[in-house]
PDB file with one MODEL, atoms N, CA, C and O in Angstrom:
MODEL        1
ATOM      1  N   MET A   1       0.872  -1.212  -0.065  1.00  0.00           N
ATOM      2  CA  MET A   1      -0.052  -0.040   0.006  1.00  0.00           C
ATOM      3  C   MET A   1       1.009   1.192   0.105  1.00  0.00           C
ATOM      4  O   MET A   1       1.973   1.200   0.871  1.00  0.00           O
ATOM      5  N   GLU A   2       0.674   2.198  -0.775  1.00  0.00           N
ATOM      6  CA  GLU A   2       1.413   3.385  -0.932  1.00  0.00           C
ATOM      7  C   GLU A   2       1.024   4.423  -0.055  1.00  0.00           C
ATOM      8  O   GLU A   2      -0.137   4.441   0.353  1.00  0.00           O
ATOM      9  N   ARG A   3       1.934   5.397   0.332  1.00  0.00           N
ATOM     10  CA  ARG A   3       1.561   6.293   1.213  1.00  0.00           C
ATOM     11  C   ARG A   3       0.388   7.290   0.790  1.00  0.00           C
ATOM     12  O   ARG A   3      -0.209   7.956   1.636  1.00  0.00           O
ATOM     13  N   GLU A   4       0.126   7.344  -0.431  1.00  0.00           N
ATOM     14  CA  GLU A   4      -0.788   8.119  -1.039  1.00  0.00           C
ATOM     15  C   GLU A   4      -2.297   7.678  -0.651  1.00  0.00           C
ATOM     16  O   GLU A   4      -3.263   8.427  -0.793  1.00  0.00           O
ATOM     17  N   ASN A   5      -2.361   6.462  -0.180  1.00  0.00           N
ATOM     18  CA  ASN A   5      -3.717   5.897   0.045  1.00  0.00           C
ATOM     19  C   ASN A   5      -4.052   6.174   1.639  1.00  0.00           C
ATOM     20  O   ASN A   5      -5.184   5.928   2.056  1.00  0.00           O
ATOM     21  N   TYR A   6      -3.106   6.655   2.449  1.00  0.00           N
ATOM     22  CA  TYR A   6      -3.587   7.008   3.836  1.00  0.00           C
ATOM     23  C   TYR A   6      -4.244   8.396   3.850  1.00  0.00           C
ATOM     24  O   TYR A   6      -4.049   9.292   3.029  1.00  0.00           O
ATOM     25  N   ILE A   7      -5.069   8.423   4.936  1.00  0.00           N
ATOM     26  CA  ILE A   7      -5.585   9.926   5.132  1.00  0.00           C
ATOM     27  C   ILE A   7      -4.656  10.707   6.087  1.00  0.00           C
ATOM     28  O   ILE A   7      -3.735  10.147   6.683  1.00  0.00           O
ATOM     29  N   SER A   8      -4.902  11.876   6.196  1.00  0.00           N
ATOM     30  CA  SER A   8      -4.045  12.805   6.921  1.00  0.00           C
ATOM     31  C   SER A   8      -4.387  12.671   8.471  1.00  0.00           C
ATOM     32  O   SER A   8      -5.434  12.128   8.824  1.00  0.00           O
ATOM     33  N   ASP A   9      -3.539  13.145   9.316  1.00  0.00           N
ATOM     34  CA  ASP A   9      -3.796  13.188  10.764  1.00  0.00           C
ATOM     35  C   ASP A   9      -4.993  14.007  11.002  1.00  0.00           C
ATOM     36  O   ASP A   9      -5.850  13.656  11.812  1.00  0.00           O
ATOM     37  N   GLU A  10      -5.076  15.154  10.276  1.00  0.00           N
ATOM     38  CA  GLU A  10      -6.186  16.009  10.557  1.00  0.00           C
ATOM     39  C   GLU A  10      -7.617  15.309  10.335  1.00  0.00           C
ATOM     40  O   GLU A  10      -8.623  15.518  11.013  1.00  0.00           O
ATOM     41  N   GLN A  11      -7.507  14.511   9.338  1.00  0.00           N
ATOM     42  CA  GLN A  11      -8.815  13.735   9.020  1.00  0.00           C
ATOM     43  C   GLN A  11      -9.168  12.751  10.067  1.00  0.00           C
ATOM     44  O   GLN A  11     -10.308  12.569  10.496  1.00  0.00           O
ATOM     45  N   VAL A  12      -7.904  12.022  10.509  1.00  0.00           N
ATOM     46  CA  VAL A  12      -8.228  11.063  11.715  1.00  0.00           C
ATOM     47  C   VAL A  12      -8.743  11.655  12.906  1.00  0.00           C
ATOM     48  O   VAL A  12      -9.570  11.074  13.609  1.00  0.00           O
ATOM     49  N   VAL A  13      -8.231  12.934  13.195  1.00  0.00           N
ATOM     50  CA  VAL A  13      -8.872  13.599  14.456  1.00  0.00           C
ATOM     51  C   VAL A  13     -10.236  13.924  14.200  1.00  0.00           C
ATOM     52  O   VAL A  13     -11.084  13.633  15.044  1.00  0.00           O
ATOM     53  N   LYS A  14     -10.565  14.522  13.083  1.00  0.00           N
ATOM     54  CA  LYS A  14     -11.673  15.053  12.791  1.00  0.00           C
ATOM     55  C   LYS A  14     -12.909  13.780  12.859  1.00  0.00           C
ATOM     56  O   LYS A  14     -13.996  13.963  13.407  1.00  0.00           O
ATOM     57  N   ARG A  15     -12.556  12.639  12.276  1.00  0.00           N
ATOM     58  CA  ARG A  15     -13.362  11.583  12.388  1.00  0.00           C
ATOM     59  C   ARG A  15     -13.471  10.846  13.753  1.00  0.00           C
ATOM     60  O   ARG A  15     -14.443  10.155  14.059  1.00  0.00           O
ATOM     61  N   ALA A  16     -12.387  11.057  14.544  1.00  0.00           N
ATOM     62  CA  ALA A  16     -12.325  10.549  15.982  1.00  0.00           C
ATOM     63  C   ALA A  16     -13.485  11.456  16.765  1.00  0.00           C
ATOM     64  O   ALA A  16     -14.414  10.997  17.430  1.00  0.00           O
ATOM     65  N   ASN A  17     -13.209  12.774  16.531  1.00  0.00           N
ATOM     66  CA  ASN A  17     -14.201  13.646  17.290  1.00  0.00           C
ATOM     67  C   ASN A  17     -15.671  13.567  16.920  1.00  0.00           C
ATOM     68  O   ASN A  17     -16.564  13.698  17.757  1.00  0.00           O
ATOM     69  N   ALA A  18     -15.885  13.346  15.620  1.00  0.00           N
ATOM     70  CA  ALA A  18     -17.270  13.049  15.079  1.00  0.00           C
ATOM     71  C   ALA A  18     -17.779  11.808  15.767  1.00  0.00           C
ATOM     72  O   ALA A  18     -18.931  11.804  16.200  1.00  0.00           O
ATOM     73  N   ALA A  19     -16.945  10.684  15.905  1.00  0.00           N
ATOM     74  CA  ALA A  19     -17.489   9.399  16.338  1.00  0.00           C
ATOM     75  C   ALA A  19     -17.734   9.561  17.941  1.00  0.00           C
ATOM     76  O   ALA A  19     -18.693   9.037  18.507  1.00  0.00           O
ATOM     77  N   VAL A  20     -16.847  10.276  18.538  1.00  0.00           N
ATOM     78  CA  VAL A  20     -17.394  10.429  19.969  1.00  0.00           C
ATOM     79  C   VAL A  20     -18.587  11.298  20.360  1.00  0.00           C
ATOM     80  O   VAL A  20     -19.291  11.088  21.348  1.00  0.00           O
ATOM     81  N   LYS A  21     -18.768  12.438  19.365  1.00  0.00           N
ATOM     82  CA  LYS A  21     -19.781  13.264  19.424  1.00  0.00           C
ATOM     83  C   LYS A  21     -21.202  12.367  19.174  1.00  0.00           C
ATOM     84  O   LYS A  21     -22.174  12.587  19.897  1.00  0.00           O
ATOM     85  N   LEU A  22     -21.257  11.399  18.164  1.00  0.00           N
ATOM     86  CA  LEU A  22     -22.241  10.613  17.802  1.00  0.00           C
ATOM     87  C   LEU A  22     -22.578   9.695  18.964  1.00  0.00           C
ATOM     88  O   LEU A  22     -23.729   9.480  19.344  1.00  0.00           O
ATOM     89  N   ALA A  23     -21.414   9.138  19.531  1.00  0.00           N
ATOM     90  CA  ALA A  23     -21.776   8.270  20.699  1.00  0.00           C
ATOM     91  C   ALA A  23     -22.386   8.879  22.009  1.00  0.00           C
ATOM     92  O   ALA A  23     -23.194   8.286  22.724  1.00  0.00           O
ATOM     93  N   ILE A  24     -21.865  10.217  22.248  1.00  0.00           N
ATOM     94  CA  ILE A  24     -22.483  10.778  23.200  1.00  0.00           C
ATOM     95  C   ILE A  24     -23.926  11.359  22.936  1.00  0.00           C
ATOM     96  O   ILE A  24     -24.759  11.461  23.836  1.00  0.00           O
ATOM     97  N   ASP A  25     -24.117  11.673  21.829  1.00  0.00           N
ATOM     98  CA  ASP A  25     -25.662  11.975  21.278  1.00  0.00           C
ATOM     99  C   ASP A  25     -26.500  10.765  21.481  1.00  0.00           C
ATOM    100  O   ASP A  25     -27.648  10.927  21.893  1.00  0.00           O
ATOM    101  N   LYS A  26     -26.079   9.637  21.251  1.00  0.00           N
ATOM    102  CA  LYS A  26     -26.835   8.406  21.209  1.00  0.00           C
ATOM    103  C   LYS A  26     -27.135   8.016  22.660  1.00  0.00           C
ATOM    104  O   LYS A  26     -28.251   7.575  22.937  1.00  0.00           O
ATOM    105  N   LYS A  27     -26.177   8.158  23.611  1.00  0.00           N
ATOM    106  CA  LYS A  27     -26.435   8.050  24.934  1.00  0.00           C
ATOM    107  C   LYS A  27     -27.429   9.001  25.621  1.00  0.00           C
ATOM    108  O   LYS A  27     -28.187   8.692  26.541  1.00  0.00           O
ATOM    109  N   LYS A  28     -27.309  10.222  25.028  1.00  0.00           N
ATOM    110  CA  LYS A  28     -28.278  11.247  25.515  1.00  0.00           C
ATOM    111  C   LYS A  28     -29.694  10.855  25.120  1.00  0.00           C
ATOM    112  O   LYS A  28     -30.630  10.877  25.919  1.00  0.00           O
ATOM    113  N   ILE A  29     -29.804  10.480  23.786  1.00  0.00           N
ATOM    114  CA  ILE A  29     -31.184   9.949  23.353  1.00  0.00           C
ATOM    115  C   ILE A  29     -31.721   8.875  24.028  1.00  0.00           C
ATOM    116  O   ILE A  29     -32.929   8.894  24.265  1.00  0.00           O
ATOM    117  N   THR A  30     -30.990   7.864  24.412  1.00  0.00           N
ATOM    118  CA  THR A  30     -31.297   6.629  24.988  1.00  0.00           C
ATOM    119  C   THR A  30     -31.542   6.809  26.632  1.00  0.00           C
ATOM    120  O   THR A  30     -32.118   5.980  27.337  1.00  0.00           O
ATOM    121  N   GLU A  31     -30.981   8.069  27.082  1.00  0.00           N
ATOM    122  CA  GLU A  31     -31.015   8.355  28.572  1.00  0.00           C
ATOM    123  C   GLU A  31     -30.046   7.396  29.286  1.00  0.00           C
ATOM    124  O   GLU A  31     -30.324   7.040  30.431  1.00  0.00           O
ATOM    125  N   THR A  32     -28.989   6.980  28.720  1.00  0.00           N
ATOM    126  CA  THR A  32     -27.917   6.311  29.370  1.00  0.00           C
ATOM    127  C   THR A  32     -26.890   7.129  29.969  1.00  0.00           C
ATOM    128  O   THR A  32     -26.413   8.064  29.324  1.00  0.00           O
ATOM    129  N   PRO A  33     -26.487   6.855  31.195  1.00  0.00           N
ATOM    130  CA  PRO A  33     -25.336   7.861  31.891  1.00  0.00           C
ATOM    131  C   PRO A  33     -24.028   7.735  31.048  1.00  0.00           C
ATOM    132  O   PRO A  33     -23.546   6.678  30.640  1.00  0.00           O
ATOM    133  N   ILE A  34     -23.541   8.977  30.858  1.00  0.00           N
ATOM    134  CA  ILE A  34     -22.219   9.082  30.065  1.00  0.00           C
ATOM    135  C   ILE A  34     -21.079   9.065  31.346  1.00  0.00           C
ATOM    136  O   ILE A  34     -21.246   9.718  32.376  1.00  0.00           O
ATOM    137  N   VAL A  35     -20.109   8.355  31.132  1.00  0.00           N
ATOM    138  CA  VAL A  35     -19.034   8.332  32.140  1.00  0.00           C
ATOM    139  C   VAL A  35     -17.982   9.436  31.728  1.00  0.00           C
ATOM    140  O   VAL A  35     -17.495   9.462  30.598  1.00  0.00           O
ATOM    141  N   ILE A  36     -17.662  10.351  32.722  1.00  0.00           N
ATOM    142  CA  ILE A  36     -16.793  11.347  32.398  1.00  0.00           C
ATOM    143  C   ILE A  36     -15.633  11.424  33.545  1.00  0.00           C
ATOM    144  O   ILE A  36     -15.801  10.839  34.616  1.00  0.00           O
ATOM    145  N   TYR A  37     -14.553  12.107  33.296  1.00  0.00           N
ATOM    146  CA  TYR A  37     -13.538  12.215  34.306  1.00  0.00           C
ATOM    147  C   TYR A  37     -13.622  13.819  34.511  1.00  0.00           C
ATOM    148  O   TYR A  37     -13.487  14.561  33.538  1.00  0.00           O
ATOM    149  N   ASP A  38     -13.834  14.292  35.723  1.00  0.00           N
ATOM    150  CA  ASP A  38     -13.668  15.517  36.308  1.00  0.00           C
ATOM    151  C   ASP A  38     -12.255  15.850  36.708  1.00  0.00           C
ATOM    152  O   ASP A  38     -11.763  15.427  37.754  1.00  0.00           O
ATOM    153  N   ARG A  39     -11.620  16.611  35.860  1.00  0.00           N
ATOM    154  CA  ARG A  39     -10.277  16.987  36.189  1.00  0.00           C
ATOM    155  C   ARG A  39     -10.006  17.888  37.478  1.00  0.00           C
ATOM    156  O   ARG A  39      -9.010  17.821  38.199  1.00  0.00           O
ATOM    157  N   LYS A  40     -11.044  18.705  37.613  1.00  0.00           N
ATOM    158  CA  LYS A  40     -10.892  19.574  38.787  1.00  0.00           C
ATOM    159  C   LYS A  40     -10.946  18.755  40.042  1.00  0.00           C
ATOM    160  O   LYS A  40     -10.021  18.820  40.851  1.00  0.00           O
ATOM    161  N   ALA A  41     -11.995  17.984  40.240  1.00  0.00           N
ATOM    162  CA  ALA A  41     -12.280  17.205  41.350  1.00  0.00           C
ATOM    163  C   ALA A  41     -11.441  15.844  41.488  1.00  0.00           C
ATOM    164  O   ALA A  41     -11.343  15.211  42.539  1.00  0.00           O
ATOM    165  N   LYS A  42     -10.875  15.505  40.311  1.00  0.00           N
ATOM    166  CA  LYS A  42     -10.130  14.240  40.105  1.00  0.00           C
ATOM    167  C   LYS A  42     -11.004  12.972  40.355  1.00  0.00           C
ATOM    168  O   LYS A  42     -10.499  12.010  40.933  1.00  0.00           O
ATOM    169  N   THR A  43     -12.462  12.941  39.884  1.00  0.00           N
ATOM    170  CA  THR A  43     -13.271  11.933  40.178  1.00  0.00           C
ATOM    171  C   THR A  43     -13.729  11.315  38.903  1.00  0.00           C
ATOM    172  O   THR A  43     -13.503  11.891  37.839  1.00  0.00           O
ATOM    173  N   ILE A  44     -14.322  10.244  38.943  1.00  0.00           N
ATOM    174  CA  ILE A  44     -14.975   9.605  37.729  1.00  0.00           C
ATOM    175  C   ILE A  44     -16.423   9.609  38.020  1.00  0.00           C
ATOM    176  O   ILE A  44     -16.823   9.016  39.022  1.00  0.00           O
ATOM    177  N   CYS A  45     -17.289  10.255  37.195  1.00  0.00           N
ATOM    178  CA  CYS A  45     -18.754  10.450  37.413  1.00  0.00           C
ATOM    179  C   CYS A  45     -19.426   9.787  36.396  1.00  0.00           C
ATOM    180  O   CYS A  45     -18.825   9.469  35.370  1.00  0.00           O
ATOM    181  N   HIS A  46     -20.796   9.502  36.587  1.00  0.00           N
ATOM    182  CA  HIS A  46     -21.900   9.293  35.580  1.00  0.00           C
ATOM    183  C   HIS A  46     -22.465  10.549  35.355  1.00  0.00           C
ATOM    184  O   HIS A  46     -22.746  11.177  36.376  1.00  0.00           O
ATOM    185  N   LEU A  47     -22.728  11.133  34.168  1.00  0.00           N
ATOM    186  CA  LEU A  47     -23.413  12.375  33.768  1.00  0.00           C
ATOM    187  C   LEU A  47     -24.549  11.762  33.217  1.00  0.00           C
ATOM    188  O   LEU A  47     -24.515  11.075  32.196  1.00  0.00           O
ATOM    189  N   ASN A  48     -25.832  12.064  34.058  1.00  0.00           N
ATOM    190  CA  ASN A  48     -27.082  11.651  33.523  1.00  0.00           C
ATOM    191  C   ASN A  48     -27.865  12.620  32.662  1.00  0.00           C
ATOM    192  O   ASN A  48     -27.596  13.821  32.635  1.00  0.00           O
ATOM    193  N   SER A  49     -28.715  12.140  32.048  1.00  0.00           N
ATOM    194  CA  SER A  49     -29.391  12.781  30.901  1.00  0.00           C
ATOM    195  C   SER A  49     -30.042  14.182  31.442  1.00  0.00           C
ATOM    196  O   SER A  49     -30.140  15.156  30.696  1.00  0.00           O
ATOM    197  N   ASP A  50     -30.430  14.198  32.659  1.00  0.00           N
ATOM    198  CA  ASP A  50     -30.963  15.359  33.274  1.00  0.00           C
ATOM    199  C   ASP A  50     -29.951  16.370  33.751  1.00  0.00           C
ATOM    200  O   ASP A  50     -30.362  17.393  34.298  1.00  0.00           O
ATOM    201  N   GLY A  51     -28.608  16.154  33.582  1.00  0.00           N
ATOM    202  CA  GLY A  51     -27.505  17.056  33.986  1.00  0.00           C
ATOM    203  C   GLY A  51     -26.931  16.832  35.217  1.00  0.00           C
ATOM    204  O   GLY A  51     -25.932  17.474  35.542  1.00  0.00           O
ATOM    205  N   THR A  52     -27.483  15.908  36.038  1.00  0.00           N
ATOM    206  CA  THR A  52     -26.837  15.580  37.459  1.00  0.00           C
ATOM    207  C   THR A  52     -25.700  14.607  37.288  1.00  0.00           C
ATOM    208  O   THR A  52     -25.728  13.742  36.412  1.00  0.00           O
ATOM    209  N   GLN A  53     -24.680  14.756  38.148  1.00  0.00           N
ATOM    210  CA  GLN A  53     -23.567  13.978  38.174  1.00  0.00           C
ATOM    211  C   GLN A  53     -23.503  12.991  39.550  1.00  0.00           C
ATOM    212  O   GLN A  53     -23.681  13.368  40.708  1.00  0.00           O
ATOM    213  N   THR A  54     -23.237  11.798  39.149  1.00  0.00           N
ATOM    214  CA  THR A  54     -22.955  10.758  40.301  1.00  0.00           C
ATOM    215  C   THR A  54     -21.662  10.319  40.393  1.00  0.00           C
ATOM    216  O   THR A  54     -21.179   9.781  39.396  1.00  0.00           O
ATOM    217  N   VAL A  55     -20.924  10.451  41.503  1.00  0.00           N
ATOM    218  CA  VAL A  55     -19.530  10.289  41.594  1.00  0.00           C
ATOM    219  C   VAL A  55     -19.394   8.750  41.677  1.00  0.00           C
ATOM    220  O   VAL A  55     -20.104   8.137  42.473  1.00  0.00           O
ATOM    221  N   VAL A  56     -18.462   8.068  40.844  1.00  0.00           N
ATOM    222  CA  VAL A  56     -18.349   6.698  40.983  1.00  0.00           C
ATOM    223  C   VAL A  56     -17.052   6.175  41.671  1.00  0.00           C
ATOM    224  O   VAL A  56     -17.020   5.172  42.384  1.00  0.00           O
ATOM    225  N   SER A  57     -16.029   6.937  41.386  1.00  0.00           N
ATOM    226  CA  SER A  57     -14.798   6.671  41.955  1.00  0.00           C
ATOM    227  C   SER A  57     -13.863   7.939  42.081  1.00  0.00           C
ATOM    228  O   SER A  57     -14.019   8.943  41.384  1.00  0.00           O
ATOM    229  N   THR A  58     -12.920   7.803  42.993  1.00  0.00           N
ATOM    230  CA  THR A  58     -12.005   8.902  43.159  1.00  0.00           C
ATOM    231  C   THR A  58     -10.536   8.417  42.715  1.00  0.00           C
ATOM    232  O   THR A  58     -10.301   7.210  42.656  1.00  0.00           O
ATOM    233  N   ARG A  59      -9.576   9.348  42.410  1.00  0.00           N
ATOM    234  CA  ARG A  59      -8.299   8.971  42.147  1.00  0.00           C
ATOM    235  C   ARG A  59      -7.701   8.272  43.148  1.00  0.00           C
ATOM    236  O   ARG A  59      -7.679   8.748  44.283  1.00  0.00           O
ATOM    237  N   LYS A  60      -7.207   7.205  42.902  1.00  0.00           N
ATOM    238  CA  LYS A  60      -6.555   6.154  43.963  1.00  0.00           C
ATOM    239  C   LYS A  60      -4.980   6.590  44.162  1.00  0.00           C
ATOM    240  O   LYS A  60      -4.511   6.493  45.296  1.00  0.00           O
ATOM    241  N   THR A  61      -4.281   6.995  43.252  1.00  0.00           N
ATOM    242  CA  THR A  61      -2.875   7.178  43.280  1.00  0.00           C
ATOM    243  C   THR A  61      -2.418   8.571  42.886  1.00  0.00           C
ATOM    244  O   THR A  61      -3.007   9.269  42.060  1.00  0.00           O
ATOM    245  N   VAL A  62      -1.371   8.900  43.512  1.00  0.00           N
ATOM    246  CA  VAL A  62      -1.000  10.422  43.014  1.00  0.00           C
ATOM    247  C   VAL A  62       0.481  10.253  42.504  1.00  0.00           C
ATOM    248  O   VAL A  62       1.343   9.597  43.088  1.00  0.00           O
ATOM    249  N   GLY A  63       0.632  10.895  41.412  1.00  0.00           N
ATOM    250  CA  GLY A  63       1.937  10.839  40.770  1.00  0.00           C
ATOM    251  C   GLY A  63       2.169   9.828  39.737  1.00  0.00           C
ATOM    252  O   GLY A  63       1.259   9.034  39.500  1.00  0.00           O
ATOM    253  N   ARG A  64       3.332   9.754  39.059  1.00  0.00           N
ATOM    254  CA  ARG A  64       3.596   8.910  37.994  1.00  0.00           C
ATOM    255  C   ARG A  64       4.080   7.526  38.675  1.00  0.00           C
ATOM    256  O   ARG A  64       4.613   7.526  39.785  1.00  0.00           O
ATOM    257  N   TYR A  65       3.843   6.287  37.891  1.00  0.00           N
ATOM    258  CA  TYR A  65       4.373   5.063  38.293  1.00  0.00           C
ATOM    259  C   TYR A  65       5.795   5.150  38.843  1.00  0.00           C
ATOM    260  O   TYR A  65       6.071   4.737  39.970  1.00  0.00           O
ATOM    261  N   SER A  66       6.654   5.676  38.053  1.00  0.00           N
ATOM    262  CA  SER A  66       8.136   5.570  38.278  1.00  0.00           C
ATOM    263  C   SER A  66       8.354   6.358  39.722  1.00  0.00           C
ATOM    264  O   SER A  66       9.255   5.956  40.457  1.00  0.00           O
ATOM    265  N   GLU A  67       7.609   7.372  40.088  1.00  0.00           N
ATOM    266  CA  GLU A  67       7.726   8.152  41.344  1.00  0.00           C
ATOM    267  C   GLU A  67       7.254   7.366  42.428  1.00  0.00           C
ATOM    268  O   GLU A  67       7.824   7.401  43.519  1.00  0.00           O
ATOM    269  N   ARG A  68       6.197   6.616  42.200  1.00  0.00           N
ATOM    270  CA  ARG A  68       5.676   5.626  43.384  1.00  0.00           C
ATOM    271  C   ARG A  68       6.681   4.476  43.585  1.00  0.00           C
ATOM    272  O   ARG A  68       6.962   4.082  44.716  1.00  0.00           O
ATOM    273  N   VAL A  69       7.176   3.984  42.558  1.00  0.00           N
ATOM    274  CA  VAL A  69       8.011   2.676  42.789  1.00  0.00           C
ATOM    275  C   VAL A  69       9.205   3.128  43.574  1.00  0.00           C
ATOM    276  O   VAL A  69       9.665   2.369  44.427  1.00  0.00           O
ATOM    277  N   LYS A  70       9.754   4.325  43.352  1.00  0.00           N
ATOM    278  CA  LYS A  70      11.085   4.639  43.991  1.00  0.00           C
ATOM    279  C   LYS A  70      10.978   4.803  45.513  1.00  0.00           C
ATOM    280  O   LYS A  70      11.998   4.687  46.192  1.00  0.00           O
ATOM    281  N   LYS A  71       9.745   5.078  46.105  1.00  0.00           N
ATOM    282  CA  LYS A  71       9.464   5.269  47.415  1.00  0.00           C
ATOM    283  C   LYS A  71       9.666   3.947  48.248  1.00  0.00           C
ATOM    284  O   LYS A  71       9.454   3.943  49.461  1.00  0.00           O
TER     285      LYS A  71
ENDMDL
END
């Protein structure tokens, strides 16, 4: 397969973003909770169709793996 047959990186990113948007829209229509990561609170939440959030889990470790192993 020649290099000319590949799609560009911009097209890959555009298609990935469109796929995620479609998946989120489908979950909203079927009223299925969407799993999100809240960066400020560092928690994993379910985002319900009515806009409420339910905390599922919190961040268990802090720091990189290599930093934790050295201790």
